[in-house]
C-alpha positions as CSV (number, residue, x, y, z in Angstrom):
1,X,-1.7,-21.4,7.1
2,X,0.0,-20.2,4.3
3,X,1.2,-16.4,4.6
4,X,2.7,-13.9,2.4
5,X,4.6,-10.9,3.1
6,X,4.7,-7.4,1.2
7,X,6.4,-3.9,1.5
8,X,4.6,-0.7,2.2
9,X,6.8,2.3,1.1
10,X,6.1,6.0,1.4
11,X,9.3,6.7,-0.1
12,X,10.3,9.6,2.2
13,X,12.4,12.6,1.6
14,X,15.9,12.4,3.2
15,X,18.9,14.7,3.2
16,X,20.4,13.1,0.2
17,X,20.1,13.6,-3.6
18,X,16.9,12.2,-5.2
19,X,18.5,10.1,-7.7
20,X,20.5,8.3,-4.8
21,X,17.2,8.1,-2.8
22,X,15.5,6.3,-5.8
23,X,18.6,4.0,-6.7
24,X,19.0,2.9,-3.2
25,X,15.2,2.1,-2.9
26,X,15.5,0.1,-6.1
27,X,18.3,-1.9,-4.8
28,X,16.3,-2.7,-1.6
29,X,13.2,-3.8,-3.7
30,X,15.5,-5.9,-5.9
31,X,16.8,-7.6,-2.6
32,X,13.2,-8.2,-1.3
33,X,12.5,-9.5,-4.8
34,X,15.3,-12.1,-4.6
35,X,14.3,-13.3,-1.2
36,X,10.7,-14.0,-2.1
37,X,8.5,-11.1,-0.9
38,X,5.3,-11.1,-2.5
39,X,4.4,-7.5,-3.2
40,X,5.8,-4.0,-3.1
41,X,3.0,-1.3,-2.4
42,X,3.9,2.1,-3.0
43,X,2.0,5.4,-1.5
44,X,1.0,8.5,-3.2
45,X,1.6,11.7,-1.8
46,X,2.0,15.2,-2.8
47,X,3.5,18.5,-1.7
48,X,4.9,16.7,1.3
49,X,8.2,14.9,2.3
50,X,6.4,11.8,3.0
51,X,6.2,11.0,-0.4
52,X,9.2,11.4,-3.0
53,X,7.4,9.4,-5.5
54,X,4.2,11.7,-6.2
55,X,3.8,9.8,-9.8
56,X,4.0,6.4,-8.5
57,X,3.3,4.7,-11.8
58,X,6.8,6.1,-13.0
59,X,8.6,4.7,-10.2
60,X,7.0,1.4,-10.4
61,X,7.9,1.2,-14.1
62,X,11.6,1.4,-12.9
63,X,10.7,-1.3,-10.3
64,X,9.2,-3.7,-12.9
65,X,12.5,-3.6,-15.0
66,X,14.8,-4.2,-11.9
67,X,12.7,-7.3,-10.5
68,X,11.4,-10.4,-11.7
69,X,8.9,-12.0,-9.4
70,X,7.7,-9.4,-6.8
71,X,4.4,-8.0,-7.5
72,X,3.9,-4.2,-7.5
73,X,1.6,-1.3,-7.4
74,X,0.3,1.9,-5.9
75,X,-1.4,1.6,-2.3
76,X,-3.0,3.7,-3.5
77,X,-3.8,5.8,-6.6
78,X,-5.6,8.8,-5.5
79,X,-8.5,8.5,-8.0
80,X,-10.0,12.0,-8.0
81,X,-6.4,13.3,-9.0
82,X,-6.6,11.2,-12.3
83,X,-8.2,11.3,-15.4
84,X,-9.7,7.8,-15.7
85,X,-9.2,7.0,-19.2
86,X,-5.4,8.0,-18.7
87,X,-5.1,5.9,-15.8
88,X,-6.6,3.0,-17.7
89,X,-3.8,3.2,-20.3
90,X,-1.2,3.6,-17.4
91,X,-2.2,0.6,-15.7
92,X,-2.4,-1.4,-19.0
93,X,1.4,-0.4,-19.8
94,X,2.4,-1.1,-16.2
95,X,0.7,-4.6,-16.2
96,X,2.6,-5.1,-19.6
97,X,5.9,-3.8,-18.5
98,X,5.8,-6.0,-15.4
99,X,4.7,-9.1,-17.1
100,X,1.5,-9.4,-15.4
101,X,2.6,-8.5,-11.7
102,X,0.7,-5.3,-11.3
103,X,-1.8,-4.6,-8.4
104,X,-4.0,-1.7,-8.4
105,X,-4.5,0.1,-4.9
106,X,-7.2,2.7,-5.0
107,X,-8.5,5.5,-2.6
108,X,-9.7,9.0,-2.4
109,X,-6.7,10.5,-0.2
110,X,-7.0,11.2,3.3
111,X,-5.3,14.6,3.2
112,X,-7.7,17.2,2.5
113,X,-4.4,19.6,2.1
114,X,-3.1,17.5,-0.8
115,X,-6.3,17.4,-2.6
116,X,-6.7,21.2,-2.3
117,X,-3.5,21.7,-4.2
118,X,-5.3,20.1,-7.2
119,X,-8.5,22.0,-6.6
120,X,-10.4,19.2,-5.4
121,X,-12.6,19.4,-2.6
122,X,-12.1,16.7,0.0
123,X,-15.9,16.5,0.8
124,X,-16.9,15.8,-2.8
125,X,-13.8,13.5,-3.5
126,X,-15.8,10.4,-2.5
127,X,-18.3,10.8,-5.5
128,X,-15.3,11.4,-7.8
129,X,-13.5,8.3,-6.4
130,X,-16.4,6.2,-7.0
131,X,-17.5,7.2,-10.5
132,X,-13.8,7.2,-11.5
133,X,-13.3,3.5,-10.1
134,X,-16.4,2.4,-12.2
135,X,-14.8,4.1,-15.3
136,X,-11.3,2.5,-14.8
137,X,-12.7,-1.1,-14.3
138,X,-14.9,-0.8,-17.5
139,X,-11.8,0.7,-19.5
140,X,-9.6,-2.2,-18.2
141,X,-12.5,-4.8,-19.3
142,X,-13.9,-3.4,-22.5
143,X,-12.5,-2.4,-25.9
144,X,-14.5,1.1,-25.9
145,X,-15.6,3.2,-23.0
146,X,-18.7,4.5,-22.6
147,X,-19.9,6.5,-19.7
148,X,-22.3,9.2,-18.8
149,X,-21.8,10.6,-15.1
150,X,-21.5,13.6,-12.9
151,X,-18.1,14.2,-13.6
152,X,-17.0,12.3,-16.7
153,X,-18.5,11.3,-20.0
154,X,-17.1,9.1,-22.8
155,X,-18.8,8.1,-26.2
156,X,-17.2,5.0,-27.2
157,X,-13.5,5.9,-26.5
158,X,-11.2,3.4,-27.9
159,X,-9.2,1.5,-25.5
160,X,-6.0,0.3,-27.7
161,X,-4.0,-1.4,-25.2
162,X,-4.9,-4.2,-22.6
163,X,-3.6,-5.4,-19.4
164,X,-1.8,-9.0,-19.0
165,X,-4.2,-10.0,-16.3
166,X,-7.8,-10.6,-17.4
167,X,-10.3,-9.2,-16.8
168,X,-8.0,-6.8,-14.8
169,X,-5.4,-6.9,-12.2
170,X,-6.4,-7.2,-8.8
171,X,-7.7,-4.3,-6.9
172,X,-6.6,-3.3,-3.3
173,X,-8.3,-1.0,-0.7
174,X,-6.8,0.2,2.8
175,X,-9.5,0.5,5.4
176,X,-10.4,-0.6,9.1
177,X,-13.7,1.4,9.1
178,X,-17.2,-0.2,8.7
179,X,-18.1,1.8,5.9
180,X,-14.6,1.0,4.1
181,X,-14.8,-2.7,5.0
182,X,-18.3,-2.9,3.5
183,X,-17.3,-1.0,0.3
184,X,-14.3,-3.4,-0.2
185,X,-16.4,-6.5,0.4
186,X,-19.1,-5.4,-2.0
187,X,-16.3,-5.0,-4.6
188,X,-14.2,-8.1,-3.6
189,X,-11.3,-6.2,-3.1
190,X,-8.1,-7.3,-1.4
191,X,-7.6,-5.1,1.8
192,X,-4.7,-3.8,3.9
193,X,-6.0,-2.7,7.4
194,X,-4.4,-0.6,10.3
195,X,-4.6,-0.6,14.0
196,X,-3.7,-3.1,16.8
197,X,-3.8,-7.0,16.4
198,X,-7.1,-7.1,17.9
199,X,-8.7,-4.2,15.7
200,X,-7.2,-5.9,12.5
201,X,-8.8,-9.3,13.8
202,X,-12.1,-7.7,14.1
203,X,-11.9,-6.0,10.5
204,X,-10.9,-9.2,9.1
205,X,-13.9,-10.9,10.6
206,X,-16.3,-8.4,9.6
207,X,-14.9,-8.2,6.0
208,X,-15.2,-12.1,5.7
209,X,-18.9,-11.7,6.9
210,X,-19.5,-9.2,4.2
211,X,-17.7,-11.2,1.5
212,X,-20.4,-13.9,2.3
213,X,-23.2,-11.6,1.4
214,X,-21.5,-10.4,-1.7
215,X,-20.2,-13.7,-3.2
216,X,-22.0,-13.6,-6.1
217,X,-22.2,-10.0,-6.6
218,X,-22.0,-8.7,-10.2
219,X,-19.8,-5.7,-9.0
220,X,-16.9,-8.0,-7.9
221,X,-13.5,-6.4,-9.3
222,X,-11.1,-9.3,-8.2
223,X,-12.0,-13.0,-9.2
224,X,-14.7,-14.6,-7.4
225,X,-12.6,-17.9,-7.6
226,X,-9.6,-16.3,-5.7
227,X,-10.1,-15.5,-2.1
228,X,-9.3,-12.1,-1.1
229,X,-6.2,-11.2,0.6
230,X,-6.6,-9.6,3.9
231,X,-3.7,-8.0,5.8
232,X,-2.2,-5.2,8.0
233,X,0.8,-2.8,7.6
234,X,3.4,-2.3,10.3
235,X,6.7,-0.3,10.7
236,X,9.4,-2.7,10.9
237,X,13.2,-2.4,12.1
238,X,15.5,-5.3,13.1
239,X,19.1,-5.2,14.5
240,X,21.4,-7.1,16.3
241,X,20.0,-6.6,19.7
242,X,16.6,-5.1,21.1
243,X,18.6,-2.3,22.6
244,X,20.5,-1.4,19.2
245,X,17.2,-1.6,17.3
246,X,15.3,0.7,19.5
247,X,18.3,3.3,19.6
248,X,18.3,3.4,16.1
249,X,14.3,3.3,15.5
250,X,13.4,6.0,18.2
251,X,15.0,9.0,16.1
252,X,13.9,7.6,12.8
253,X,10.3,7.2,14.0
254,X,10.4,11.0,15.0
255,X,11.6,11.9,11.6
256,X,8.8,9.8,10.0
257,X,6.3,11.5,12.3
258,X,7.3,14.9,11.3
259,X,6.9,13.9,7.7
260,X,3.7,12.5,8.0
261,X,2.3,15.6,10.1
262,X,4.0,18.3,8.0
263,X,1.3,19.4,5.9
264,X,-1.2,19.3,8.9
265,X,1.2,21.3,10.9
266,X,1.6,24.1,8.0
267,X,-2.2,24.4,8.2
268,X,-2.1,24.9,12.0
269,X,-3.6,21.4,13.0
270,X,-2.2,18.2,14.6
271,X,-3.8,14.9,13.7
272,X,-4.4,12.7,16.7
273,X,-4.1,9.4,14.9
274,X,-0.2,9.4,14.9
275,X,2.7,9.3,17.4
276,X,6.4,10.3,17.4
277,X,7.0,7.5,20.0
278,X,8.3,4.3,18.7
279,X,8.0,2.6,21.9
280,X,4.3,3.5,21.9
281,X,3.8,2.4,18.5
282,X,5.2,-0.9,19.1
283,X,3.0,-1.4,22.3
284,X,-0.1,-0.7,20.0
285,X,1.1,-3.0,17.1
286,X,1.9,-0.2,14.7
287,X,5.5,-1.0,14.8
288,X,7.7,-4.1,15.1
289,X,11.1,-3.4,16.4
290,X,13.9,-5.5,18.0
291,X,16.3,-8.1,17.7
292,X,15.8,-11.4,15.3
293,X,14.2,-13.2,17.9
294,X,11.9,-10.2,19.2
295,X,10.6,-9.3,15.6
296,X,10.0,-13.2,14.8
297,X,8.0,-13.6,17.9
298,X,6.0,-10.2,17.2
299,X,5.5,-11.7,13.6
300,X,4.0,-14.8,14.7
301,X,2.0,-13.0,17.3
302,X,0.5,-11.1,14.6
303,X,-0.5,-14.0,12.4
304,X,-2.1,-16.0,15.4
305,X,-3.9,-13.1,16.7
306,X,-5.5,-11.5,13.6
307,X,-6.0,-14.8,11.6
308,X,-5.0,-12.9,8.6
309,X,-2.5,-14.4,6.0
310,X,-0.7,-11.3,4.8
311,X,1.5,-8.9,6.6
312,X,2.8,-5.7,4.8
313,X,6.1,-4.2,6.4
314,X,7.8,-0.8,5.8
315,X,11.6,-1.2,6.0
316,X,12.6,2.2,5.0
317,X,11.0,5.1,6.9
318,X,12.1,8.5,8.5
319,X,15.8,8.9,9.0
320,X,17.0,5.3,8.5
321,X,19.7,4.8,6.1
322,X,20.0,2.6,3.3
323,X,22.5,0.2,4.9
324,X,20.1,0.3,8.1
325,X,17.1,-0.6,6.1
326,X,19.0,-3.2,4.2
327,X,20.2,-4.9,7.2
328,X,17.0,-4.9,8.6
329,X,15.6,-6.4,5.4
330,X,18.3,-9.1,5.5
331,X,17.6,-10.2,9.1
332,X,14.0,-10.4,8.2
333,X,14.4,-12.5,5.0
334,X,16.9,-14.8,6.7
335,X,15.8,-15.1,10.2
336,X,12.0,-14.5,10.0
337,X,10.4,-15.3,6.6
338,X,11.8,-18.9,6.6
339,X,9.7,-19.7,9.8
340,X,6.6,-19.0,7.8
341,X,7.4,-20.6,4.6
342,X,4.6,-22.5,2.5
């Protein structure tokens, strides 16, 4: 089975100048590009140290100019926060700037607090998301945009720029829930799931079953001639030995946890879907940490147990320094990726 590897990135805030954070991340992505990593997926977050790229398109335009092969895109654009016509134009620009390497991840957002800062009601975000998605697809495929809906209206708005990829760049969706899998399958989207290997395996099976039902659907956003990509995301860290890797990863994972729950804590709640314990995360397949031998075995086990062909890894998270993330990436690309080469 031919497999691919991607990178997932929150671009978390660290105690260094922002310009340095951006430059170091661009260097890390350039190294991944040179090594043949398939895609760089960038999260979108607001009002939180979890995300220092609240406007992912701006950072991705820099990525496009510093790389040559790696695909790139948000995972995900929070559609309720964008005017859809404005977003269509941005996507066209990014696909052109990257030479047709852009990938469109979409979602409604999982944090009610982030949406509230933009005066978007979390309970109404689903309706806005679905209507906006419909408009974005039409805008990428047509020369004029006409739409009359509950939230947006367009009367033949001209679209003066086009994407490189026709009829549109590939769409991605992040989900492991039954409802999300059905939605993604009915639209033919690529998906990135979460959870232990067995949960991902079950999600992949359900998704493929749904895809059979919708194979000839007129609502497919990606080419029906290209099988959808199904993968999962994992935090990753490799070092010289298992002990060294865990010693560095434990405090780094606690810093990641503090970042991801900060907005929840600010509002007096603590989400139960996250942990600050990297040992527990490893035991439940949320993280892959260890020596080259250990991570190689865990990556192989992921593909074997899930039946998926795509694995998305986070190399820079929490308090990890650039040097630590770069060494981890180098171990991965030199000692893990070659075992899974086509």
